[in-house]
N, C-alpha and C positions, 0 to 999 in steps of 0.2 A: 504494499499499500504505499502510496505517495503522499504527501502533504495536501494535494488537492483531491484526493480520491475519496475521501469519506462521504463527501455530499454527493458524489456521483455513484456510488455502488449501489445498485438497485437490483431486484429480483432478476431482470432481463440479462444484466451483466454477470451476476453470479452463476447464473445455470451454463454459462459457458465455459466455466473453469471447474477444475477438480477442488482446488481450494485457492483462497486468497490470504494471504499472510503478511504480517509487518516484517518477519524474519523469516527465512527458509534455509535450511542446511541441507545440501544435497551431496552425492558422491558421484563422480564422474572419473572412469578410468584409474581408480584408486587415489583420487585428488578429492579432499574435502572442500566443499565450496559453500560460503556463506554469502546469501542474497539479502541485501536490504536496500530499501530506497536511500537511506542515508549513511554517510562514512562514518566509521568506528575507528578508534585508536587500537582497541584490543576486540576480537571476536571469538567465536567458539572455535577450539583447536588452532587459534593463531600460534600457539608455542609449538605446535607440530609443522608449521609453516602452510596451514590451510589458506586457501584464497578467500578474499573478500571482495565481492563485485556490487557497486553502487552507481547510484546517479546524484540526483538533486542537486549538487553543487556546481554544475553546469562547467566543469573544469577549473572552478575558482580554488580548489584544494589540492594540494600536492599529495600524490599518491605515496603511502607509506609501506615499505616492506611489499607484501604479496598482495596489496588491496589496488584496486584499479577502477575508474570511473568509466563505466560503460555505456553511459549516455551517449545518444547518438550525435549531439550536438559536440561531443569531444572526438567523435571518430568520423569526420567527414559525412554526418548526417546518414549515417549507414550502420545497419546492426551489425555486430561482428560474430563470426562463427565461433564455435568451441576451438576450433584449431588456432584461429586467429587470436583468441585471447590466450590460449596456451602459449603460443610464441610470445607474446608480450609479457606474459609472467614469468617464462624463462629467464628473461633479461632483467627482471627486477631484482633487488636485494632479498635476503631473508628477512623474516618479520623480526624486529627487535628483541622480542621475547622467545624466539626459536630455541627450542632444545633437541638434540638428537632424539629421533623416535620415528616410528612408522605408524601410520593410523590405519593402514591395511592388515 
């Protein structure tokens, strides 16, 4: 959910989605990914180098560690594929609170 979505979410919109969340944690290819409209300094499993994908800031917040603003206005007004995000994340530094470990 974004900061403008609460007024707009109605039953017609809700029936198009399996779920609508403020924060969602998913795993793809053994990568733990936290999705949230807002940028966070720490997020679930950030100490294991999980990723954090967010929007809201329209490119005005510097990415920190494995966090990345996936808003289209920061990415040539084009949605990014998982592979494109993965390429960008591989170039980023580890999270500041990273400890050795594996979440898989």
